[in-house]
C-alpha positions in Angstrom: -82.0 -131.0 -58.2 -81.8 -129.4 -61.6 -83.2 -131.1 -64.7 -84.1 -130.4 -68.3 -87.9 -131.0 -68.8 -89.8 -131.5 -72.0 -93.2 -130.1 -71.2 -94.8 -130.0 -74.7 -93.7 -131.3 -78.1 -92.2 -128.6 -80.1 -91.2 -126.5 -77.1 -87.6 -126.0 -75.9 -86.4 -128.0 -72.9 -87.0 -126.1 -69.6 -84.1 -126.2 -67.1 -85.6 -126.0 -63.6 -85.7 -127.6 -60.2 -87.5 -130.9 -59.8 -87.8 -133.3 -56.9 -84.9 -135.6 -56.2 -85.6 -139.2 -57.2 -86.6 -141.6 -54.3 -84.8 -144.9 -54.1 -86.8 -148.2 -54.1 -85.8 -151.8 -53.8 -84.1 -153.1 -56.9 -83.0 -149.6 -57.9 -79.9 -147.4 -58.0 -79.7 -143.6 -57.9 -76.8 -142.2 -59.9 -75.3 -138.7 -59.9 -75.1 -138.1 -63.7 -71.8 -136.7 -64.9 -72.2 -137.0 -68.6 -75.0 -138.1 -71.0 -75.3 -138.2 -74.8 -77.4 -135.9 -76.9 -78.7 -138.0 -79.8 -78.3 -136.4 -83.3 -82.1 -136.8 -83.9 -83.1 -135.6 -80.4 -84.7 -132.5 -81.9 -86.9 -134.7 -84.1 -88.1 -136.6 -80.9 -88.7 -133.4 -79.0 -90.7 -131.8 -81.9 -92.9 -134.9 -82.3 -91.6 -135.6 -85.8 -90.5 -139.1 -84.8 -93.7 -139.9 -83.0 -92.0 -141.6 -80.1 -94.2 -142.9 -77.3 -93.7 -140.3 -74.5 -96.0 -139.1 -71.7 -95.3 -135.5 -70.9 -93.9 -133.7 -69.0 -90.7 -135.8 -69.0 -87.0 -135.4 -68.3 -85.4 -136.9 -71.4 -81.9 -138.3 -71.8 -81.1 -141.9 -72.7 -78.4 -143.3 -70.4 -75.0 -141.9 -69.5 -72.1 -142.1 -67.2 -72.0 -141.2 -63.5 -71.3 -142.1 -59.9 -73.5 -144.1 -57.6 -75.3 -142.0 -55.0 -77.5 -144.7 -53.4 -78.2 -148.4 -53.9 -81.1 -150.7 -52.8 -80.7 -153.6 -50.4 -80.5 -156.2 -53.1 -77.2 -154.8 -54.6 -74.2 -156.8 -53.4 -71.3 -155.2 -55.4 -72.1 -151.6 -56.0 -70.8 -149.0 -53.6 -71.5 -145.3 -53.3 -69.0 -143.4 -55.5 -68.5 -146.1 -58.0 -68.2 -145.0 -61.7 -70.9 -146.7 -63.7 -72.6 -146.8 -67.1 -76.4 -146.2 -67.2 -78.2 -148.4 -69.7 -81.5 -146.9 -70.8 -82.9 -150.2 -72.1 -85.3 -151.1 -69.3 -87.2 -154.4 -69.5 -90.2 -155.5 -67.6 -89.4 -158.1 -64.9 -92.6 -160.2 -65.1 -92.0 -161.8 -68.5 -88.4 -162.9 -69.2 -89.4 -164.5 -72.5 -90.9 -161.5 -74.2 -90.6 -158.5 -71.9 -92.0 -155.0 -72.6 -89.1 -152.6 -73.2 -88.6 -148.9 -72.9 -85.7 -146.6 -73.5 -85.7 -144.6 -70.3 -85.9 -140.9 -71.1 -86.6 -141.5 -74.8 -89.5 -143.8 -75.8 -91.7 -146.8 -74.9 -91.3 -149.7 -77.3 -95.1 -150.3 -77.3 -98.3 -149.2 -75.9 -98.0 -151.9 -73.3 -94.6 -150.6 -72.2 -96.1 -147.2 -71.3 -96.9 -148.7 -67.9 -93.2 -149.4 -67.4 -92.3 -145.9 -68.6 -94.6 -144.3 -66.0 -92.4 -145.8 -63.3 -89.0 -145.3 -64.9 -90.2 -142.0 -66.3 -87.3 -139.6 -66.3 -84.0 -139.9 -68.0 -80.5 -138.5 -67.6 -80.8 -134.8 -68.5 -80.7 -134.3 -64.7 -78.3 -134.2 -61.8 -79.6 -137.5 -60.6 -81.4 -140.4 -62.2 -83.1 -143.5 -60.7 -82.7 -146.8 -62.7 -83.1 -150.5 -62.2 -80.1 -152.2 -60.5 -79.6 -154.4 -63.5 -79.2 -151.4 -65.8 -76.0 -150.3 -64.0 -72.5 -151.5 -65.0 -69.3 -150.8 -63.2 -66.7 -149.2 -65.4 -63.9 -148.9 -62.9 -61.9 -145.8 -62.0 -61.8 -143.1 -64.6 -60.8 -139.4 -64.8 -64.0 -137.3 -64.5 -62.7 -135.3 -67.6 -63.1 -138.6 -69.6 -66.7 -139.2 -68.6 -68.0 -137.7 -71.9 -66.0 -140.1 -74.0 -67.3 -143.0 -72.0 -70.8 -142.0 -73.3 -69.6 -143.6 -76.5 -70.8 -146.8 -74.9 -74.3 -145.8 -75.9 -73.2 -145.6 -79.5 -71.1 -148.7 -79.6 -73.6 -151.0 -77.9 -76.2 -150.6 -80.6 -74.2 -152.4 -83.4 -72.6 -154.7 -80.8 -76.1 -156.0 -80.0 -76.6 -156.7 -83.7 -73.2 -158.5 -84.1 -73.9 -160.6 -81.0 -77.3 -161.5 -82.4 -75.6 -162.4 -85.6 -73.1 -164.6 -83.7 -70.2 -162.9 -85.5 -67.0 -164.9 -85.0 -63.3 -163.9 -85.3 -62.1 -164.5 -88.8 -65.5 -164.0 -90.4 -66.5 -161.2 -92.8 -69.2 -158.9 -91.8 -70.9 -156.4 -94.2 -71.9 -153.2 -92.3 -74.6 -151.6 -94.4 -74.9 -147.9 -93.7 -71.4 -147.5 -92.3 -71.0 -143.8 -92.6 -73.4 -142.7 -89.9 -72.7 -142.7 -86.1 -74.0 -146.2 -85.4 -72.8 -147.7 -88.7 -69.2 -146.4 -88.2 -69.3 -147.7 -84.6 -70.4 -151.0 -86.1 -67.2 -151.1 -88.2 -65.1 -150.4 -85.1 -66.8 -153.1 -83.1 -66.6 -155.6 -86.0 -62.8 -155.0 -86.2 -62.5 -155.3 -82.4 -64.3 -158.7 -82.5 -61.7 -160.0 -85.0 -63.7 -159.8 -88.2 -62.9 -158.4 -91.6 -65.4 -155.6 -92.5 -67.0 -154.5 -95.7 -68.4 -151.0 -95.1 -71.0 -149.4 -97.4 -72.3 -145.9 -97.7 -72.7 -142.9 -100.0 -70.4 -140.5 -98.3 -67.0 -141.0 -100.0 -65.1 -138.9 -97.4 -66.5 -140.9 -94.5 -65.7 -144.2 -96.3 -62.1 -142.9 -96.9 -61.8 -142.0 -93.2 -62.9 -145.6 -92.2 -60.1 -147.0 -94.4 -57.6 -144.6 -92.8 -58.6 -145.5 -89.3 -58.7 -149.3 -89.8 -56.4 -150.1 -92.7 -56.8 -153.3 -94.6 -59.2 -154.7 -92.0 -61.9 -152.6 -93.7 -62.9 -152.4 -97.4 -65.4 -149.9 -98.5 -68.1 -149.7 -101.1 -69.7 -146.5 -102.3 -73.4 -147.2 -103.0 -74.7 -146.1 -106.4 -78.4 -146.9 -105.9 -78.3 -149.6 -108.6 -79.1 -152.8 -106.7 -77.3 -155.3 -108.9 -74.2 -153.2 -109.2 -74.1 -152.5 -105.5 -74.4 -156.1 -104.7 -71.6 -157.1 -107.0 -69.4 -154.4 -105.5 -70.1 -155.7 -102.0 -69.2 -159.3 -103.0 -66.1 -158.2 -104.8 -64.9 -156.1 -101.8 -65.4 -159.0 -99.5 -63.0 -161.1 -101.6 -64.7 -164.2 -100.3 -68.0 -165.1 -98.6 -70.0 -162.6 -96.7 -70.8 -164.4 -93.4 -73.0 -161.8 -91.8 -74.8 -158.5 -92.8 -75.5 -155.9 -90.2 -78.0 -153.3 -91.6 -78.0 -149.9 -89.9 -79.4 -147.8 -92.7 -81.2 -144.6 -91.6 -84.9 -143.8 -92.1 -84.5 -142.0 -95.5 -82.7 -145.0 -97.1 -84.3 -147.1 -99.9 -85.4 -150.6 -99.2 -83.4 -151.7 -102.3 -80.3 -150.8 -100.4 -81.2 -153.3 -97.7 -82.0 -155.9 -100.3 -78.7 -155.4 -102.1 -76.8 -156.1 -98.9 -78.9 -159.1 -97.7 -78.7 -160.8 -101.0 -74.9 -160.5 -100.9 -74.7 -163.0 -98.0 -73.3 -166.5 -98.5 -75.4 -169.7 -98.2 -76.3 -170.3 -94.6 -75.4 -166.7 -93.8 -77.1 -164.3 -91.4 -78.6 -160.8 -91.8 -79.4 -158.6 -88.9 -81.8 -155.7 -89.3 -81.3 -152.8 -87.0 -81.8 -149.8 -89.2 -84.7 -147.3 -89.4 -86.0 -147.6 -92.9 -89.8 -147.2 -93.1 -90.5 -149.2 -96.2 -91.0 -153.0 -96.3 -88.2 -155.0 -97.9 -89.1 -157.7 -100.4 -86.8 -160.7 -100.2 -87.0 -163.9 -102.4 -88.7 -166.6 -100.4 -87.3 -169.5 -102.5 -83.7 -168.2 -102.2 -84.0 -167.8 -98.4 -85.3 -171.3 -98.0 -82.9 -173.1 -100.3 -79.8 -171.2 -99.1 -80.8 -171.5 -95.4 -80.6 -167.7 -94.9 -81.2 -166.4 -91.4 -82.9 -163.0 -91.1 -83.3 -161.5 -87.7 -84.5 -158.1 -86.4 -82.7 -156.8 -83.3 -83.6 -153.8 -81.1 -80.8 -152.8 -78.7 -78.6 -155.4 -77.0 -78.6 -158.1 -74.3 -78.1 -157.1 -70.7 -74.6 -158.5 -70.5 -73.4 -156.5 -73.6 -72.4 -153.4 -71.6 -70.0 -155.2 -69.4 -68.5 -157.1 -72.4 -68.1 -153.8 -74.3 -66.4 -152.2 -71.3 -64.0 -155.2 -71.5 -63.3 -154.4 -75.2 -62.5 -150.8 -74.2 -60.3 -151.7 -71.3 -58.4 -154.1 -73.4 -57.6 -151.4 -76.0 -59.6 -153.1 -78.8 -61.9 -150.2 -78.8 -60.4 -146.7 -78.5 -62.5 -144.0 -76.9 -59.9 -141.5 -78.0 -61.2 -141.9 -81.5 -64.4 -140.0 -80.5 -64.5 -136.3 -80.9 -66.7 -134.9 -78.0 -68.3 -131.5 -77.7 -69.7 -130.8 -74.2 -72.4 -128.5 -72.9 -73.6 -127.7 -69.4 -77.1 -128.5 -68.4 -78.3 -124.9 -68.7 -77.2 -125.0 -72.4 -79.1 -128.2 -73.2 -81.1 -126.6 -76.0 -77.8 -125.5 -77.6 -76.7 -129.1 -77.3 -79.9 -130.2 -79.2 -79.0 -127.9 -82.1 -75.4 -128.8 -82.1 -76.1 -132.5 -82.2 -78.4 -132.1 -85.2 -75.8 -130.1 -87.1 -72.7 -132.2 -86.2 -73.5 -135.7 -87.0 -71.3 -138.4 -88.5 -68.7 -141.0 -87.6 -67.0 -140.7 -84.2 -68.7 -137.5 -83.2 -70.6 -137.0 -80.0 -72.5 -134.2 -78.3 -72.6 -134.6 -74.5 -74.5 -132.8 -71.8 -72.8 -132.5 -68.3 -75.5 -132.1 -65.7 
């Protein structure tokens, strides 16, 4: 089969023939129809992000495709089924605190490298081998729409955070960093879950677009960088208590922006940290204790989230039509890397079709 291979950090991906994956028990082989190119993929492939990767590797986190072969333990999957491929692979020998990798992207820890050595290659290939539990049926779709279904990979990140925050219909959630790809998806998911949303960011045009898309279900706050002023703006925009904060700020953000949002939450409120900032965040111990504030970090999402998100899409609560998709064939994968880096933002996707 053909695949895009990363042989050395800083080198372009090489499209070449590699051996077909071999099926094992507890595994599924999928013919990949479409897979996302992350906006920061070039930073991973250059080594700038210092992800845990053992080279050479076929990158590509997740995607959409059709089942080619299933192991003997699968009872509902059939050859030809349209499925979503979840790259979040967990070790099976510790259900309490498993080691985790993002297949085709990074190991979550040094210990997880052992898992990565088995589920080594990702979806920038005509076929990919994944654990059975990482496959979710999406039902019949038009092959032309496969690229849009890759939006699952964007939507599931904030959905995992909102599930961790136990967001309930009728509550108010503050999405901090709402003008990026994951933050804007978090706004869409919050609305779909029945919440009112306060969306923060520095890009006025992107904030205005969120208001246009979602109407009065979303109120926006342009961040100024003044922590006290920003917090007051957030609370004023909420027009009532902020029940939950979902932080999705990017690596270049200041820790004070996180603190401004977390301190806006109501007594007994929840704050979920999913962003990428590199600095530590100082939070007042006495306030957290007296006000019973819950702070939780969340990486990715639970296993059942994909099927639940598919339900939100099938019900019409999430519209895949909102995503603008630019597609590249596999032999143009390096052009896709450059395009993804230069075309970031809300409801935009770059997709590779192997």
